[in-house]
FINU-928347 format. One record per residue (C-alpha): residue number from 1; y negated, z negated, x. Coordinates in Angstrom, 2 decimals. Layout:
k  c2  c3  c1
NUM  Y  Z  X
...
//
This chain:
k  c2  c3  c1
1  -102.75  -88.94  90.07
2  -99.70  -87.87  92.04
3  -96.35  -87.71  90.31
4  -93.35  -90.05  90.58
5  -94.66  -93.35  91.82
6  -97.18  -92.19  94.40
7  -100.18  -93.26  92.35
8  -101.93  -96.59  91.90
9  -99.40  -98.66  90.02
10  -100.24  -99.82  86.54
11  -100.09  -103.46  85.55
12  -96.79  -104.51  84.06
13  -96.83  -103.74  80.36
14  -94.42  -106.56  79.49
15  -96.18  -109.42  81.22
16  -98.88  -110.49  78.78
17  -96.58  -111.20  75.85
18  -93.91  -112.85  77.98
19  -96.24  -115.05  80.01
20  -98.11  -116.23  76.91
21  -94.95  -117.15  75.03
22  -95.19  -114.25  72.61
23  -91.96  -112.53  73.57
24  -89.76  -111.31  70.75
25  -86.44  -113.01  71.40
26  -83.65  -113.13  68.84
27  -83.68  -116.92  68.61
28  -87.37  -116.85  67.63
29  -86.51  -115.18  64.33
30  -86.43  -117.18  61.12
31  -85.92  -115.96  57.56
32  -86.21  -117.55  54.10
33  -82.88  -118.73  52.69
34  -81.19  -118.36  56.07
35  -78.07  -120.25  57.08
36  -76.80  -121.19  60.51
37  -73.39  -120.76  62.11
38  -71.84  -123.21  64.55
39  -68.47  -122.40  66.09
40  -65.75  -124.98  66.60
41  -64.14  -124.13  69.91
42  -60.78  -124.97  71.39
43  -60.58  -127.94  73.77
44  -57.17  -126.65  74.88
45  -56.46  -123.99  77.49
46  -53.28  -122.87  75.72
47  -51.98  -124.28  72.48
48  -50.46  -123.40  69.15
49  -52.69  -124.07  66.15
50  -50.57  -126.30  63.93
51  -53.07  -127.14  61.19
52  -56.76  -126.80  60.40
53  -58.23  -129.43  58.07
54  -61.80  -128.56  57.17
55  -62.14  -130.45  53.87
56  -64.41  -133.13  55.26
57  -66.61  -130.48  56.84
58  -66.87  -128.56  53.58
59  -68.14  -131.69  51.81
60  -70.72  -132.49  54.48
61  -74.45  -132.26  53.64
62  -75.87  -128.75  53.70
63  -72.56  -127.00  54.34
64  -72.29  -123.61  52.66
65  -68.89  -122.50  53.92
66  -66.22  -123.06  56.55
67  -64.17  -120.11  57.77
68  -61.03  -119.64  59.83
69  -59.46  -116.35  60.84
70  -57.35  -116.43  57.67
71  -60.56  -116.38  55.65
72  -62.05  -113.57  57.69
73  -58.89  -111.50  57.42
74  -58.72  -112.07  53.66
75  -62.30  -110.84  53.32
76  -61.58  -107.66  55.26
77  -62.74  -108.39  58.79
78  -61.26  -106.31  61.53
79  -60.45  -107.39  65.06
80  -60.64  -106.08  68.59
81  -57.70  -104.23  70.10
82  -57.96  -103.03  73.68
83  -55.66  -100.08  74.34
84  -53.41  -100.26  77.36
85  -55.66  -98.30  79.69
86  -53.43  -98.30  82.75
87  -49.67  -98.93  82.96
88  -48.29  -101.60  85.26
89  -46.81  -100.77  88.64
90  -43.35  -100.32  87.09
91  -44.70  -97.82  84.56
92  -44.53  -100.13  81.56
93  -47.53  -100.54  79.27
94  -48.42  -104.08  78.21
95  -48.61  -104.86  74.51
96  -52.26  -105.84  74.28
97  -52.67  -108.86  72.00
98  -55.41  -108.33  69.40
99  -58.53  -110.38  69.94
100  -59.83  -111.85  66.74
101  -63.34  -113.25  66.36
102  -61.70  -116.58  65.46
103  -58.40  -117.62  67.00
104  -55.18  -116.84  65.16
105  -52.07  -119.02  65.60
106  -52.65  -119.58  69.35
107  -55.67  -120.43  71.50
108  -55.61  -119.08  75.03
109  -58.60  -120.61  76.82
110  -60.93  -123.58  76.61
111  -63.86  -122.48  74.50
112  -62.08  -119.93  72.29
113  -63.67  -120.09  68.81
114  -61.36  -121.32  66.04
115  -63.54  -122.21  63.05
116  -67.02  -121.18  61.90
117  -69.12  -123.74  60.04
118  -72.04  -122.40  57.99
119  -74.83  -124.72  56.82
120  -78.45  -124.70  55.74
121  -79.63  -126.01  59.10
122  -78.24  -125.83  62.60
123  -78.09  -129.62  62.82
124  -76.08  -129.82  59.61
125  -73.67  -127.18  60.84
126  -73.25  -128.99  64.16
127  -72.61  -132.31  62.41
128  -70.07  -130.75  60.07
129  -68.31  -129.03  62.96
130  -67.49  -132.48  64.32
131  -65.57  -133.17  61.10
132  -63.20  -130.21  61.43
133  -59.77  -131.58  62.35
134  -57.56  -129.13  64.22
135  -54.04  -130.12  65.24
136  -52.76  -128.38  68.37
137  -49.36  -128.15  70.01
138  -50.14  -127.89  73.69
139  -48.53  -125.09  75.69
140  -48.33  -124.56  79.46
141  -51.39  -122.86  80.92
142  -52.29  -120.97  84.08
143  -55.77  -120.36  85.49
144  -55.30  -119.05  89.04
145  -54.26  -115.53  90.02
146  -51.61  -116.73  92.45
147  -50.08  -119.07  89.88
148  -50.10  -116.45  87.13
149  -48.06  -114.06  89.31
150  -45.27  -116.52  90.04
151  -41.90  -115.67  88.43
152  -41.84  -118.89  86.39
153  -45.52  -118.79  85.39
154  -46.53  -119.58  81.80
155  -46.99  -116.34  79.88
156  -50.43  -115.80  78.38
157  -49.03  -113.09  76.05
158  -45.44  -112.29  75.16
159  -46.25  -108.60  75.38
160  -47.42  -108.82  78.99
161  -44.47  -109.95  81.13
162  -45.50  -111.43  84.44
163  -49.09  -111.67  83.16
164  -49.76  -108.15  84.45
165  -51.94  -105.89  82.31
166  -52.80  -102.88  84.42
167  -52.29  -101.31  87.81
168  -53.92  -98.52  89.77
169  -53.47  -97.12  93.22
170  -55.29  -94.67  95.43
171  -54.54  -92.86  98.67
172  -51.44  -92.13  100.68
173  -49.45  -95.19  101.68
174  -47.19  -93.37  104.16
175  -50.06  -91.72  106.04
176  -52.00  -94.97  106.06
177  -48.98  -96.81  107.47
178  -48.72  -94.24  110.24
179  -52.41  -94.63  111.04
180  -52.05  -98.40  111.26
181  -49.00  -98.03  113.49
182  -50.96  -95.82  115.88
183  -54.18  -97.84  115.77
184  -55.63  -99.42  118.89
185  -57.30  -102.10  116.78
186  -56.33  -103.68  113.48
187  -58.31  -106.23  111.50
188  -57.03  -108.16  108.49
189  -58.77  -110.55  106.14
190  -58.10  -112.22  102.79
191  -61.14  -112.65  100.57
192  -61.52  -114.64  97.38
193  -64.27  -113.27  95.17
194  -64.84  -116.39  93.12
195  -65.54  -116.41  89.38
196  -69.23  -116.47  88.49
197  -71.03  -117.57  85.33
198  -73.45  -114.97  83.97
199  -76.45  -117.25  83.54
200  -79.01  -115.20  81.70
201  -82.25  -117.06  81.02
202  -81.72  -116.59  77.26
203  -78.40  -117.64  75.71
204  -76.83  -115.13  73.34
205  -78.30  -115.17  69.83
206  -78.03  -113.18  66.59
207  -79.90  -112.91  63.32
208  -78.09  -110.81  60.70
209  -79.75  -110.04  57.37
210  -79.68  -107.60  54.47
211  -82.39  -105.03  53.86
212  -81.53  -103.54  50.48
213  -77.98  -102.23  50.83
214  -78.07  -102.19  54.65
215  -77.18  -104.77  57.24
216  -79.82  -105.37  59.93
217  -78.62  -107.11  63.07
218  -81.09  -108.56  65.57
219  -79.35  -109.13  68.90
220  -79.99  -109.04  72.62
221  -77.94  -106.01  73.65
222  -78.04  -103.62  76.58
223  -76.84  -100.75  74.36
224  -77.93  -101.07  70.71
225  -76.17  -97.96  69.41
226  -72.83  -98.93  70.92
227  -73.25  -102.42  69.46
228  -73.79  -100.91  66.02
229  -70.73  -98.69  66.39
230  -68.50  -101.59  67.43
231  -69.68  -103.73  64.54
232  -69.15  -100.95  62.02
233  -65.78  -99.77  63.31
234  -64.22  -103.10  64.25
235  -65.66  -106.00  62.26
236  -67.62  -104.86  59.22
237  -65.70  -101.70  58.30
238  -68.97  -100.19  57.12
239  -70.47  -96.71  57.57
240  -72.79  -96.50  60.55
241  -75.74  -95.50  58.37
242  -75.41  -98.86  56.61
243  -75.99  -100.92  59.74
244  -79.14  -101.08  61.86
245  -79.25  -102.86  65.22
246  -82.62  -104.05  66.48
247  -83.17  -105.34  69.99
248  -86.41  -107.03  70.98
249  -86.98  -108.84  74.27
250  -83.92  -109.93  76.23
251  -83.95  -112.76  78.74
252  -81.56  -111.04  81.14
253  -78.48  -108.91  80.63
254  -76.57  -108.59  83.93
255  -73.68  -106.78  82.18
256  -72.86  -109.66  79.82
257  -74.83  -108.06  77.00
258  -73.09  -104.70  76.87
259  -71.69  -104.20  73.39
260  -71.02  -107.31  71.34
261  -68.64  -110.15  72.11
262  -66.15  -111.31  69.46
263  -67.73  -114.73  68.89
264  -71.12  -113.10  68.31
265  -69.67  -110.91  65.59
266  -68.77  -113.88  63.40
267  -72.38  -114.39  62.32
268  -72.68  -110.74  61.29
269  -69.50  -110.94  59.24
270  -70.75  -114.14  57.54
271  -73.97  -112.31  56.60
272  -71.90  -109.55  55.02
273  -69.88  -112.03  52.95
274  -72.68  -114.38  51.90
275  -75.39  -111.72  51.51
276  -77.83  -114.15  53.15
277  -79.65  -114.16  56.50
278  -77.38  -115.74  59.10
279  -78.42  -117.06  62.49
280  -76.30  -118.00  65.48
281  -77.36  -119.03  68.94
282  -75.06  -120.20  71.69
283  -75.60  -123.53  73.36
284  -75.73  -123.29  77.13
285  -72.38  -125.11  77.27
286  -70.89  -122.37  75.07
287  -72.14  -119.74  77.49
288  -70.37  -121.50  80.35
289  -67.12  -121.75  78.42
290  -66.96  -118.54  76.43
291  -69.33  -115.77  77.55
292  -67.87  -113.13  79.83
293  -67.69  -114.18  83.47
294  -67.97  -112.10  86.63
295  -65.91  -111.25  89.73
296  -62.74  -113.45  90.06
297  -60.66  -111.27  92.35
298  -58.36  -111.81  95.31
299  -58.35  -109.07  97.97
300  -56.06  -108.64  100.95
301  -57.77  -106.19  103.29
302  -56.91  -104.38  106.52
303  -58.78  -101.88  108.69
304  -57.30  -99.66  111.41
305  -59.48  -98.24  114.21
306  -58.90  -96.15  117.32
307  -59.76  -97.26  120.85
308  -63.38  -96.11  120.41
309  -63.86  -98.05  117.21
310  -63.59  -95.14  114.78
311  -61.97  -95.90  111.47
312  -58.49  -94.48  110.95
313  -57.45  -96.07  107.65
314  -58.39  -98.74  105.12
315  -55.86  -100.76  103.16
316  -56.46  -102.97  100.13
317  -54.21  -104.97  97.85
318  -56.32  -106.51  95.12
319  -55.62  -108.77  92.15
320  -58.19  -109.21  89.40
321  -58.26  -112.09  86.94
322  -59.26  -110.55  83.60
323  -59.00  -113.76  81.57
324  -56.93  -114.37  78.46
325  -58.30  -111.39  76.54
326  -59.19  -108.42  78.73
327  -62.28  -106.38  77.97
328  -62.56  -102.69  78.68
329  -65.02  -103.43  81.46
330  -62.84  -106.23  82.79
331  -59.97  -103.78  83.28
332  -61.96  -100.73  84.40
333  -64.12  -102.49  86.99
334  -61.34  -103.54  89.40
335  -59.01  -100.63  88.68
336  -61.52  -97.82  88.71
337  -65.18  -98.66  89.35
338  -65.07  -100.89  92.44
339  -62.83  -98.56  94.45
340  -65.40  -95.78  94.07
341  -67.47  -97.33  96.86
342  -64.66  -98.94  98.84
343  -65.15  -96.58  101.80
344  -68.87  -97.38  101.87
345  -71.19  -95.44  104.16
346  -68.39  -94.52  106.56
347  -66.04  -91.64  107.24
348  -62.72  -93.07  106.08
349  -60.15  -90.31  105.79
350  -57.16  -92.42  104.77
351  -56.91  -95.17  102.18
352  -54.10  -97.12  100.58
353  -55.33  -99.18  97.63
354  -53.27  -101.12  95.12
355  -55.00  -103.08  92.35
356  -53.40  -105.27  89.68
357  -55.04  -106.91  86.66
358  -53.77  -110.38  85.85
359  -53.93  -112.50  82.69
360  -54.82  -116.20  82.85
361  -55.82  -118.90  80.37
362  -59.51  -118.48  81.11
363  -62.49  -116.84  79.44
364  -62.77  -113.06  79.57
365  -64.06  -111.44  82.75
366  -66.44  -108.53  82.25
367  -69.30  -106.73  83.91
368  -71.63  -108.70  86.16
369  -74.43  -107.25  88.27
370  -72.80  -104.78  90.64
371  -69.49  -104.75  88.73
372  -66.82  -104.14  91.34
373  -69.06  -102.69  94.00
374  -70.08  -106.09  95.49
375  -66.41  -106.98  95.85
376  -65.33  -103.82  97.63
377  -68.44  -103.54  99.80
378  -68.11  -107.18  100.83
379  -64.52  -106.48  101.91
380  -65.51  -103.51  104.01
381  -68.54  -105.09  105.66
382  -66.62  -108.27  106.50
383  -63.96  -106.08  108.12
384  -66.58  -104.13  110.08
385  -68.14  -107.29  111.52
386  -64.73  -108.75  112.39
387  -63.76  -105.48  114.06
388  -66.97  -105.40  116.10
389  -66.23  -108.86  117.51
390  -62.56  -108.07  118.17
391  -63.34  -104.79  119.94
392  -66.48  -106.05  121.65
393  -68.88  -103.50  120.14
394  -72.29  -104.34  118.75
395  -71.95  -104.44  114.94
396  -74.75  -101.93  114.49
397  -73.21  -99.56  117.03
398  -69.78  -99.77  115.36
399  -71.34  -98.75  112.08
400  -73.22  -95.88  113.67
401  -70.01  -94.49  115.13
402  -68.51  -94.31  111.67
403  -71.41  -93.28  109.42
404  -71.26  -90.22  107.25
405  -74.09  -88.13  108.68
406  -76.79  -86.13  106.85
407  -75.22  -82.96  108.25
408  -72.03  -83.76  106.32
409  -73.86  -83.99  102.98
410  -72.81  -83.30  100.30
411  -69.86  -85.42  101.38
412  -66.68  -86.04  99.40
413  -65.09  -89.40  100.15
414  -61.40  -90.24  100.29
415  -61.89  -91.55  96.75
416  -63.05  -88.13  95.59
417  -66.66  -89.27  95.09
418  -69.42  -86.86  96.12
419  -72.46  -88.22  97.95
420  -75.29  -85.74  97.36
421  -77.65  -87.21  99.95
422  -77.89  -90.08  102.39
423  -79.13  -90.89  105.88
424  -77.36  -94.15  106.57
425  -78.25  -94.27  110.27
426  -81.95  -93.90  109.46
427  -81.92  -96.89  107.14
428  -79.89  -99.00  109.54
429  -82.33  -98.19  112.34
430  -85.33  -99.07  110.21
431  -83.73  -102.33  109.05
432  -82.93  -103.42  112.60
433  -86.52  -102.80  113.64
434  -87.95  -104.62  110.61
435  -85.60  -107.55  111.21
436  -86.49  -107.83  114.92
437  -82.84  -107.37  115.85
438  -83.58  -107.63  119.56
439  -85.40  -110.94  119.09
440  -82.31  -112.64  117.69
441  -81.05  -114.14  121.01
442  -84.28  -116.10  121.46
443  -84.12  -117.47  117.92
444  -80.48  -118.41  118.42
445  -81.23  -120.19  121.70
446  -84.04  -122.16  120.08
447  -81.77  -123.28  117.24
448  -79.02  -124.32  119.66
449  -81.51  -126.52  121.52
450  -81.90  -128.42  118.23
451  -78.14  -128.76  117.91
452  -77.80  -126.07  115.24
453  -75.46  -123.13  114.90
454  -77.23  -119.82  114.40
455  -75.88  -116.47  113.27
456  -76.91  -113.08  111.97
457  -75.23  -110.73  109.57
458  -75.51  -107.04  108.87
459  -74.38  -104.91  105.97
460  -74.70  -101.22  105.24
461  -74.10  -100.36  101.61
462  -73.90  -97.48  99.18
463  -74.09  -98.00  95.43
464  -72.38  -96.07  92.62
465  -74.50  -95.70  89.50
466  -74.58  -94.04  86.03
467  -71.90  -96.00  84.11
468  -70.08  -92.63  84.04
469  -72.41  -91.09  81.43
470  -74.98  -88.59  82.68
471  -77.12  -88.06  79.57
472  -79.82  -90.12  77.88
473  -82.35  -89.81  75.08
474  -86.13  -89.94  75.08
475  -87.67  -88.85  71.76
476  -91.43  -88.21  71.71
477  -93.76  -88.91  68.80
478  -97.47  -88.10  69.00
479  -99.54  -89.83  66.31
480  -102.83  -88.73  64.79
481  -104.75  -91.31  66.83
482  -103.44  -89.79  70.06
483  -100.89  -92.51  70.70
484  -97.67  -91.22  72.26
485  -94.59  -93.24  71.32
486  -91.48  -92.55  73.39
487  -88.23  -93.79  71.88
488  -85.81  -94.53  74.71
489  -82.04  -94.84  74.63
490  -82.20  -97.17  77.63
491  -82.87  -100.85  76.99
492  -85.27  -103.23  78.69
493  -83.87  -106.65  79.52
494  -86.31  -107.89  82.13
495  -86.17  -105.03  84.62
496  -89.60  -103.61  83.73
497  -88.55  -100.35  82.07
498  -91.55  -100.27  79.75
499  -93.86  -100.35  82.75
500  -91.92  -97.81  84.81
501  -91.60  -95.32  81.98
502  -95.20  -95.84  80.87
503  -96.41  -95.02  84.35
504  -94.15  -91.99  84.60
505  -95.20  -90.60  81.21
506  -98.86  -91.29  81.97
507  -98.63  -89.22  85.13
508  -96.64  -86.43  83.51
509  -98.93  -86.09  80.48
510  -102.13  -86.89  82.32
511  -103.25  -89.49  79.78
512  -104.17  -93.13  80.13
513  -101.28  -95.59  80.11
514  -102.87  -97.42  77.17
515  -102.13  -94.36  75.02
516  -98.39  -94.59  75.67
517  -95.90  -96.88  73.98
518  -92.33  -97.13  75.25
519  -90.15  -98.12  72.30
520  -86.52  -99.23  72.64
521  -83.89  -101.12  70.76
522  -83.64  -99.50  67.34
523  -80.39  -97.77  66.48
524  -82.15  -96.00  63.57
525  -84.69  -94.37  65.85
526  -82.68  -93.32  68.87
527  -79.11  -93.34  70.15
528  -78.26  -93.13  73.79
529  -76.01  -94.99  76.15
530  -78.23  -97.93  77.08
531  -78.86  -99.74  80.33
532  -76.07  -100.63  82.69
533  -74.78  -99.31  85.99
534  -78.29  -98.89  87.46
535  -78.74  -95.76  85.34
536  -82.03  -96.39  83.57
537  -84.57  -95.09  86.09
538  -82.93  -91.88  87.19
539  -81.14  -90.90  83.97
540  -83.59  -92.41  81.46
541  -86.54  -91.42  83.63
542  -85.28  -87.84  83.81
543  -85.21  -87.84  80.00
544  -88.88  -88.90  80.05
545  -89.60  -85.97  82.35
546  -87.80  -83.39  80.22
547  -89.28  -84.88  77.04
548  -92.79  -84.55  78.44
549  -92.13  -80.92  79.31
550  -90.76  -80.20  75.84
551  -93.74  -81.93  74.23
552  -96.18  -79.79  76.20
553  -94.24  -76.61  75.36
554  -94.15  -77.50  71.66
555  -97.80  -78.51  71.78
556  -98.75  -75.12  73.22
557  -97.08  -73.39  70.28
558  -98.84  -75.61  67.74
559  -102.18  -75.36  69.58
560  -101.94  -71.57  69.67
561  -101.56  -71.56  65.91
562  -104.42  -74.05  65.41
563  -106.75  -72.20  67.79
564  -105.65  -68.73  66.66
565  -104.65  -67.70  70.16
566  -101.57  -66.53  71.99
567  -99.20  -69.22  73.23
568  -99.31  -67.58  76.65
569  -103.04  -68.24  76.80
570  -102.76  -71.98  76.12
571  -102.92  -74.42  79.02
572  -102.45  -78.17  78.95
573  -104.15  -80.84  81.02
574  -105.18  -84.44  80.49
575  -104.05  -84.72  76.89
576  -105.79  -81.54  75.77
577  -104.73  -77.95  75.05
578  -107.29  -75.23  75.79
579  -107.49  -71.46  75.73
580  -107.54  -70.13  79.27
581  -111.02  -69.21  80.44
582  -112.79  -70.90  77.50
583  -113.92  -74.35  76.46
584  -112.13  -74.07  73.12
585  -109.37  -76.63  72.81
586  -107.74  -79.39  70.86
587  -106.51  -82.86  71.84
588  -103.00  -84.20  71.37
589  -104.00  -86.58  68.58
590  -106.14  -84.00  66.76
591  -103.27  -81.52  66.94
592  -100.84  -84.10  65.56
593  -103.21  -84.84  62.67
594  -103.09  -81.18  61.64
595  -99.31  -81.25  61.18
596  -97.77  -81.70  57.70
597  -96.43  -85.18  58.52
598  -99.41  -86.10  60.72
599  -97.36  -86.23  63.88
600  -95.64  -84.16  66.55
601  -92.04  -85.17  67.04
602  -89.66  -84.02  69.77
603  -85.98  -84.93  69.87
604  -84.83  -84.89  73.46
605  -81.50  -85.47  75.18
606  -81.39  -84.84  78.90
607  -78.43  -84.58  81.26
608  -78.64  -85.10  85.01
609  -76.45  -83.20  87.44
610  -74.42  -86.12  88.68
611  -74.26  -89.60  90.13
612  -77.06  -90.95  92.30
613  -76.14  -93.03  95.33
614  -78.63  -95.76  96.31
615  -77.99  -97.15  99.77
616  -79.55  -99.07  102.59
617  -79.03  -101.86  105.07
618  -79.57  -105.63  105.04
619  -79.92  -108.10  107.92
620  -79.93  -111.87  107.46
621  -80.00  -114.88  109.76
622  -78.67  -118.36  108.98
623  -78.91  -121.77  110.59
624  -76.05  -124.23  110.12
625  -76.15  -127.97  110.66
626  -72.70  -128.71  112.16
627  -72.87  -132.36  111.14
628  -73.39  -131.66  107.44
629  -72.26  -128.06  106.98
630  -75.59  -127.20  105.37
631  -76.44  -123.48  105.58
632  -80.10  -122.46  105.65
633  -81.06  -118.83  105.22
634  -83.86  -118.33  107.72
635  -84.67  -114.62  107.64
636  -83.76  -111.78  105.30
637  -84.67  -108.10  105.68
638  -83.76  -104.98  103.74
639  -84.68  -101.32  103.91
640  -83.44  -99.58  100.79
641  -83.03  -95.97  99.77
642  -83.74  -95.77  96.04
643  -84.77  -92.15  96.29
644  -88.25  -91.74  94.86
645  -89.32  -95.04  93.27
646  -91.10  -94.86  89.92
647  -93.01  -98.14  90.37
648  -92.71  -99.83  93.76
649  -93.59  -103.39  92.73
650  -90.89  -103.29  90.06
651  -88.40  -101.88  92.55
652  -89.10  -104.78  94.89
653  -88.67  -107.20  92.00
654  -85.26  -105.73  91.28
655  -84.27  -106.00  94.94
656  -85.43  -109.63  95.05
657  -83.43  -110.52  91.96
658  -80.29  -108.74  93.14
659  -80.49  -110.41  96.54
660  -80.93  -113.80  94.90
661  -77.77  -113.34  92.84
662  -75.76  -112.03  95.77
663  -76.91  -114.84  98.05
664  -76.13  -117.34  95.29
665  -72.56  -116.08  95.26
666  -72.31  -116.38  99.04
667  -73.68  -119.92  99.23
668  -73.40  -121.99  96.06
669  -72.06  -120.42  92.85
670  -68.48  -120.95  91.66
671  -66.91  -121.29  88.23
672  -63.93  -123.63  88.49
673  -61.07  -124.48  86.12
674  -58.73  -127.40  86.65
675  -55.52  -125.89  87.96
676  -53.23  -128.21  85.99
677  -54.93  -128.63  82.63
678  -56.96  -125.43  82.41
679  -60.08  -127.44  81.60
680  -63.42  -125.99  82.66
681  -64.80  -128.22  85.41
682  -68.09  -126.40  85.99
683  -69.18  -126.53  82.36
684  -72.89  -127.13  82.86
685  -75.69  -126.95  85.39
686  -74.68  -130.44  86.47
687  -71.61  -128.88  88.08
688  -72.46  -125.21  88.52
689  -75.21  -124.41  91.02
690  -77.51  -121.42  90.64
691  -80.10  -120.33  93.19
692  -83.59  -121.78  93.19
693  -86.60  -120.50  95.07
694  -86.15  -123.02  97.87
695  -82.84  -121.44  98.84
696  -84.55  -118.31  100.12
697  -86.97  -117.42  102.90
698  -89.68  -114.88  102.19
699  -87.84  -111.60  101.83
700  -88.93  -108.69  104.00
701  -88.14  -105.73  101.76
702  -89.09  -102.18  102.62
703  -88.44  -98.76  101.10
704  -88.15  -95.30  102.55
705  -88.35  -92.49  100.01
706  -87.74  -89.61  102.42
707  -84.21  -88.93  101.14
708  -84.54  -88.15  97.42
709  -81.50  -87.64  95.21
710  -80.56  -84.05  94.45
711  -78.79  -84.84  91.18
712  -81.90  -85.40  89.07
713  -85.41  -83.91  88.96
714  -87.11  -87.22  89.79
715  -85.18  -87.66  93.01
716  -84.59  -91.29  91.95
717  -81.40  -93.19  92.78
718  -81.47  -96.49  90.88
719  -81.97  -100.02  92.17
720  -80.89  -102.62  89.61
721  -77.71  -103.72  91.37
722  -78.34  -102.76  94.99
723  -79.53  -106.20  96.09
724  -76.40  -107.84  94.69
725  -74.22  -105.32  96.53
726  -75.78  -105.66  99.96
727  -76.73  -109.33  100.14
728  -73.42  -111.16  99.77
729  -71.69  -109.53  102.76
730  -74.86  -109.89  104.83
731  -75.02  -113.66  104.36
732  -71.26  -114.15  104.79
733  -71.35  -112.09  107.99
734  -74.21  -114.25  109.27
735  -72.27  -117.42  108.52
736  -69.18  -116.09  110.29
737  -71.30  -115.05  113.27
738  -72.53  -118.63  113.59
739  -69.05  -120.11  113.21
740  -67.12  -117.56  115.29
741  -67.66  -119.31  118.67
742  -65.92  -122.39  117.21
743  -62.79  -120.34  116.57
744  -63.35  -120.06  112.81
745  -62.21  -116.64  111.64
746  -62.60  -116.79  107.89
747  -64.26  -118.90  105.27
748  -64.18  -118.30  101.55
749  -67.12  -118.16  99.18
750  -69.14  -120.03  98.26
751  -69.93  -121.33  101.74
752  -70.93  -124.75  100.46
753  -71.79  -127.55  102.89
754  -68.42  -129.19  102.20
755  -66.47  -126.01  102.84
756  -68.40  -125.22  106.03
757  -68.26  -128.82  107.30
758  -64.50  -128.98  106.67
759  -63.95  -125.75  108.60
760  -66.00  -127.09  111.52
761  -64.05  -130.37  111.56
762  -60.73  -128.55  111.56
763  -61.89  -126.27  114.36
764  -62.96  -129.27  116.44
765  -59.57  -130.91  115.94
766  -57.75  -127.79  117.09
767  -60.02  -127.49  120.11
768  -59.52  -131.13  121.11
//
C-alpha cells in the first residue's frame, strides 16, 4: 500500500453505528436518579429584571429546585469575563460586562437564560418553567450595526460607549490613498454578510454526573480539554483532575461547539450542587435564539488597479456585530483572523483595513465554518469580478494578471502571512477546463431563448488554517491482542476523522485497518487543542505520523531485548519485528503482552512547521427567472488544492458540505431580528431556510495533489472550510453576471427570489 492516501480507500469507520441508529450522542444518555434542567429565557431584547417569582414553580409536581443567578452566586459559581482584547479606535478599552450563566439584573437579548428549573422529568421541568413569573422593565434595544453606531443609540453596556468593543487596523492609509489617487480604475462595493444560524443536526446537550469524588461531563465539544479547563476555572472552581470531559458522537460542530457556552454550563453547576446526574438538551427554538451565530458583518470595500488591471491597493472598512456578550472568537475573527486572507491569491502590495466590533441586543456571534475568511474572500472576489466588467477584461484573465506565482513562493503577503506553496494559475486553469468555460455562451443563449437570465461566477480562494496552534497529540497504545489504540487530541464531529486517521495509521504501520482504533474525546486520556480551523488532517495527521515512527522505534528497543539481539539489527514490517537476515521475530501484540503492564504506550506531541494554505478555484452558473426572481444553480465545478489528501472520498464529502453551506448563505439563509422590538423573527425552520438537496446540481469536484504543503511531513493542507470560503462569492458573482446587463450593480445576500425580483423591477423602471 502506498502512503498518504494513494491506496485503496477503506470503508468509513463511522458509518455502521451512525446509519443503524447506534451513534453515541449526548442526548441518548440516561442515568438512574437523574434530573432535567429547563431554562427560562428572556422574551425581552433589553430589560431590567425587576422581580423573579418562582414559588409556584417550586411547588409544581416533580420540581427539585429552581435557581436564579443569585442562587448560583451564593453557591460559588463563577462567571465569564472576556478581557478587552483590542482597544477602540480612540485608544480606550471597553469595560467588558461579565457574562453570567443566568442573567443578572439586566437581560440583553431575546433568549438570554434567566432561571433554571430542575425536575425529575423534562416534561415536569418544562411545565414548571411556565409558572416562573418574571417582571421586566423594558429598555431601548438595538439590533443592527448601523443603528448601534448612531450617536443616540441605546447602550448595550455602560462600560462600552458608542457600543464599540474593539478596533484593529492594518496597512498604510497614506500610501493606499496615494495609490487610489493614481489608479486608472477604482471599484467600490458595500457588502452585508448577513447573520447565520449554526444549524447543527444535533442540538446542544449535556449529561453531568458524579463518579466518586469526580465530576464527569458528557458533552458534544470540538475541544474536550479546553471545555474541561473552562468549566474548572470559570464555573465549578474545581481542580482539573476532579473533572473529566467525555465526548462521543457529535452531530455537527461548525465552530459552535468550541469550548462551552454559558447556558450549557448551568447543568454542570446543578450537578455539582445536587450531587445527582443532570441532563440538559436545547430545544431547536433555543438554538435559534441563544446558540452562537455566524457572520453578521458590514464591509465597505474598494479596489484600485492600474491601466492594465494590476492591483495597486485594497481598502476595507468593516463593522462586525458581536452580539450582546462578545466571545473571544467573536472578537478575534473580524479583527484578526479574517484579514489574514483578505489579499487572497493575488499580489496586493498596499492595504488599508479598519475593523470595528459593535455591540447589539442580539445573541452572541462566534465561529462559523470559515470564520472570517468567507467574508474577506467574498469581498475580494466580488471586487475582482466588478473590476473585470468595468475594465473590460475577462474575469479569469484579470485574476491571472494578479496571481502570486509559484516562483514567488514562499510569499509573504501585505498582511505578513507566509504562503509556503501554491500554484493558483494551475488550479484556475484546471477549473475552467472542468467547467467548460468556453461553452458558457451557448448555454447562456439557450437560456435566453427561454426568457431566462443566465450568468456565471468565478472565485479563486486561499484558506488560512491551524487555529493558530501548531501542535497536537496522538498517544499510541498497543494491546496484548495486537490492537493499536490511538488517542487523538483532535475531535470527530462528522468530518470522518476516525476513517482518515485509521487509513493513515494502517498504511504507516502496515497492519490491517481492523486492528486500529482511533479514540477521541476523553480529557483523562489525552489533551490537545481539538478540531477547528481546518487543522485536524495536517496537524493531527502529522501527529499520527510521528507517533507511528516513535512506536516503531520503541518497539525495536523492546523487540531487541525480547529477541536478545541488537536494536540496530531489528527491522519492522507489517506489524512484526524481526532480526535482519533471519526468520526470528515477534509481533506487535506478542511484544506488548511481554511488557509489565501488558501494553506498549507512547506519549506523543507533534508540532508542524507552520500554517498550511488550502486553495483552489470555483466556477458556478445560475439561471434566473426574471418574472419571479427565482435563482437556480445549474452547474458547479471546483478544483481544490488540499495538498496530499488522506482519504479522497472524505475530502470530497467535506467540499460538498462546505459548498452547501456557502451556497445556502448566498441564496437563502438569513437570521433576522425585528429592528424596533429586537424580537427574533427567524426563530424556527418555518422562517429560516437551510439548503436541501434540491437546491444543488451535481457537483463536479476535482483534486490536484501536485502541490503539497511544505509545513508538515504529510504535505496535507486541510479542507474542512474550503468549500464555504469559495462557494459564496462564486454564486454571488454568477448572480451579478446575470443581472449586470439590466444595470444592476449590487445585490445583498441572501439573493432570495423577492430580493432579486425587486432589483429587476427597479432596474426596469429606471430603464423605462
